[in-house]
N, C-alpha and C positions, 0 to 999 in steps of 0.2 A: 179538437173538440171531443168531449166524451159522449158515448152513446147514451140514449135515454135509458136503456136497460141498466147501465151502470149507476145512473142517478137514482133509479128506482130501488136498486139493491141498497145503495148507501142510505136512502131515506128509511127503508125498513130497518136497516142496521141501527141507525141513530135512534129510531123510535124504540127498538127493543132494548137498547143499552140504557135508555132513561127509565125503563120500567123498574119499579122497586122489586128487590129480590124476593120478598114473600109471595108476590104474584106469579113467580116463575116456577114454583115447585110443584104445581099440579100436573101439568102435561105440556109437552112441546107442541102437540097437536090435540085439538079438542073437538067435541061434537061429532057430527057426521064424518068430518075429515079423519077422525081417529080410525074408524072402521076402514075407510078407503086406504089410509096409510098402511095399516096392517095387511090388508089384502094385497096391495101393490107390492109390498116388500116380500111377502111370502110367495106370491106368484113368481116374482123375479128369482127368488132363491130356489124354488122348485125347478126352474128352467135353466139356471146358470151355476148352481153350486158345483164346486170342484169334487171330483170323485176321490174321496179319501177313505181309507179303510175303517177309521173309527166312526164314520157316518153310516156304516152298514150294520151297526149293532146298537142294542139298548143295554148291553152288558155293562153294569156300572164299573167293573174292574177295568175293562178295556177303555172305557171313556175316561176314567180316572188316570190311567197310564198315559193316554194321549195328552191330557191336559197338563200333566206334570212335565212330560217331555217337551211340550210346545212352549213352555215358559222360557222366554228369552232365546228361543231357538227357531230357526226357519223351518217351515213345513218340509222342504226338500231334504233337509238334513235329518229329519226325524223318521221318514218313511222306512228306511231299511232297519234302523235301530228298533223301531216299533215292532216290525215283523220278527226280527231275531229274538227280541226280548220275550215276545209271546210264545215263541217256539220253546224257549227254555223254561218260562214260567207262565203256563197257560191260564192260571187262575190265582186268586189271592191266597189260596191254601198252599200252592206250590211255591209262591214267593215267600210266604211266611216260614216255610220249612227249609229254605235255602240258607246258605251262609252269606254273611255280608260280603265276603270276598267274591263269591260267585255273582252276586248282584252287581257289584261294582265292575266286574269283568264284562258283564253283559251291557252295562251302561257305557263302557269305555268308548271315548270318542265324542260323546255328547256334551261333555263339560258340565260345569256347575254340579259337582258330584254330591253336594249336600242334598240335592233333590233326590238322588238315589238312596241315600242313607235314610232320609225321612220317609220315603216311599216304603222302604223295608220295615222301618219301625211301625208305620201305620198298618202294614199288612199283618205284622205280628199281633198288634193290638186288636185288629178286626177278628183274627182267627181265635184269639184267646178270650176276648171279652164280649164280642158281639154275636158270635155264632152265625154270621152272615153279614153281608154288606149293609151298613146303615142306609136307611131309605129316605132320609130327609136332610135338608141343608143344615139344620141345627145340630143334628147328631154328627154329621160329616165335619162340621167346624171343630169338633173336639179332637179330631185325629191329627197327629203330627204332620206338618207340611201342607195342611189344607187350610187356605184362607177363605175369605168371603167369596171371591170370584170362583175359585175351584169348587167350593161346596155348592154354589148356585148352579154352576155348569153341570156338574154330575147329577144333582137332584132334578133339574129341569129336563135334561136330555134322557136320563135313564128312567126317571120316575114321574115325569110330567108335573113336577111341582111348579106352580106358577110364581117363580121367583126370578127376577132379572139378573143378568150378569153385566159387569162393566170391566172391560179390559182396555188397553190403549186404543184399539180400533173403535170400540163402542164410544169411548170418551170423545174421540175426534169427530165421529159422526154427530154426536149430540151437540158438541160445541159449535160445529158449523151449521147444523140444523137450526139452532136457536139464535146464534149470532152474538152471544155474550160469553164472558168468562164466568163459569159456574164453579161453585165450591164442590168439593168431593161429595158432600151430603146431597147437594142439589142434583148432581149428575146421577147418583143412584136413584133418587126420587123420580127423576124424569124417565130413566130407563124402566123403572117399575110401572109408571103410568102408561107408557107406550106398549108394554108387553101384551101380546095376544095370549090370553090365558087358555084358549082352546088348543094352541100348539106352542107351549112355552119353550120347549127345547129347540124346535125348528126356528122360532122367532129369534131366540138368542143367537143361534148360529147364523141366521140371516143378517143380523146386525153386525156380527163380527166379520162375516164374509164381505159385507158391503164395505166396511172399513179396510179390509185387507186387499180387496181387488178393484174397488171403484173410488171410494173416498180416501184415497191414499195420501200420505203426508205431503208429497210434492206433486204438483200438476194433477189434481184430482180429475177423474174422467166424468165430469158433471153431465155431459150429454148422454151418458150410459146409465145414469142414476135413476132407479125406479121411483124414488121419492123426491126428486128435485123440485117438484111444484110446491112442496111444503118447506123447502130449505130457504132460510133467510139470506145466507151468504152467497149461495150459488158458487162456492169455491173461491170467492173474490177477497176473502179476508186474509191478508198476509200473516204468516206466523213466524216470529223471530226464531232463527236457528240457534240452539244453545251452543255456547262455546265448546270446542273440543276439549275433553278431559284426558285424551289418550296420551300416555307416556310412551317413549321410544327407548328400547334397550337392545343390546347385542349380547348373544350368548354363544358359546361353543359347545357342541355335543360330540361325544366320541361314539362312533358306530363300530363296534368290534364284534366279530362273530367267528365261530369255529365250524368248519364243515364237519359233517358226520362221516358216513361211510362212503362218501363220494357220489351219492345219488341225489345231491341237491341240498340247498340250504335248509329245507324243512327238516332234515335229519340232524341238523347241527345245533349250536347253542349261540346265544347272544348275551352280552354282558349288560345287566340292568342294575339299577340301584332303587331302593325303596325309600320314598319320602317318609319323614318321621310321622309317627302316629298322631302326634300333637301339632303337626304343622298347620298353619292357618289356611293354607291353600292346598287342596288335593291331598289330605293326609292319607298315608298308607298306600298311595298309588306308586306303581313302578314306572321308571323312566330310564332313558339313556343317561349315562354320566354326563354332567354338564358343568360349565364354569363360566363366570363372567369375564374371564381373561383366557387368551389362547396359550397353549404351551410354548415355551421358548427354549431353543429355536424351533420354529414351525416350518417343516419341509414344505416346499411348494406342492409336492405330490400328495400331501396329506389331505388337502381340501377337496372334498367331493362335491357337495352341493350347498346352495344357500336357499333357505326357506323363509317365508313370511308367516308369522303366526301371531294370533291375538288371544290374550287371556284377560278377561274383564276389561280393565282400562289401560292395559299395556300392549303395545305393538312390538313384537320381537323380530329382530333379524337374526336368524339362526344359521350359524356356520357349522356344517357337519363335517367332521374329520373321520376319514375311513381308516380303520385299523391303526389309529394313532392314539394311544391312551393319553388321557390327561395326567398331569403330574400327580404322583402318589401322595404328595403333601396336601393335596386338596381333599377335604372330606367327601365332596361330591364325587370324586373319582373312584371311590371304593364301591364295590358291588358284587353281584353273584352272577355266575354263568347259568342262564335259564334255557332249558330245552325249548327250541322254537315251537315244537308241537304242543307245549304246555302254555304258550302265551295266550291263547284264547280263553284259558281258564283263570287268568289272573288280571287284576285291574291295571291297565296301563294308561298313561296320559294320552290325550289327543295328539299332542306333538309327536310323541314316540310312535304312535300308530301311523301317523302321516309319514314319518321317516322310514319305518320298516316296510310300509307298503311301497314307497317309492323305490326302495332297494330290492324289491321282489322277495323279501325275507318272509313276509306273511301275506 
């Protein structure tokens, strides 16, 4: 026998799903409840938000950098990269004056390198054409690599522009809050209707924080939710899991290095190859020589370690061969000996960084 609470939730769900779409675009919460909703969410955010470095500033450059880094990347993976990147390029002028190679080197390990290239292009455009950081979402939208979400996030947090953001977390919160499947346009309209214009940046971050820490995809923590009294679904609407699109591949990498003057690997060299400038994936990045087939014959002693690594929709099993070159007939086996102390200044792939760190080389 189902609990009466479940029946009540399903009744509200059924009622909301039969409502015509045009009636749903004004606000998910209305009247006096709207003010209560905003206050409850902001109070929760003030007391529970994570301590993150980009929340300690209203500098649009630092907020922009964090938003670009956080695209398709976990917060934990961004923290060190964010700090190191700002040490090298503390402001938009420093970034614009750098070389693309230096920018990619600082980005190395974060993946999705197109983000770094667009960041660099936008910095140059800001320095050359704007004479300062654009101060509204409309102007920000004109910059390379900045879409509607990023423009709204920067404008609301840095400049208090009352414009809502919608990312995956906010979309999930709104879908559960309202209890129906909304179109993209309706999601943005609901987000804007809920926005607290007195604190737009904090409200936007509160919605994202709620989705990231409480209204999570699986097993939402509804009892901890500050706005659960206004939520139609109470976390009880099942969401179908999309089928996995991940492909699986094996590759072999050759880890070769030469010691320097006997004082350790950091005085030596490692052999790397550079991906073609026109490659569709990570163009111009440096990596260890690799092949989809192992050299034959393959000595048992050649195999050093096996790694798991994912790039976009492919999961790789990576077999690392130590001081065993790949066949010279393979184009990927050609490369250059790079001084180990120069590696921090060149853009290397995340997989290469992982392997060199595991070997104590960097």
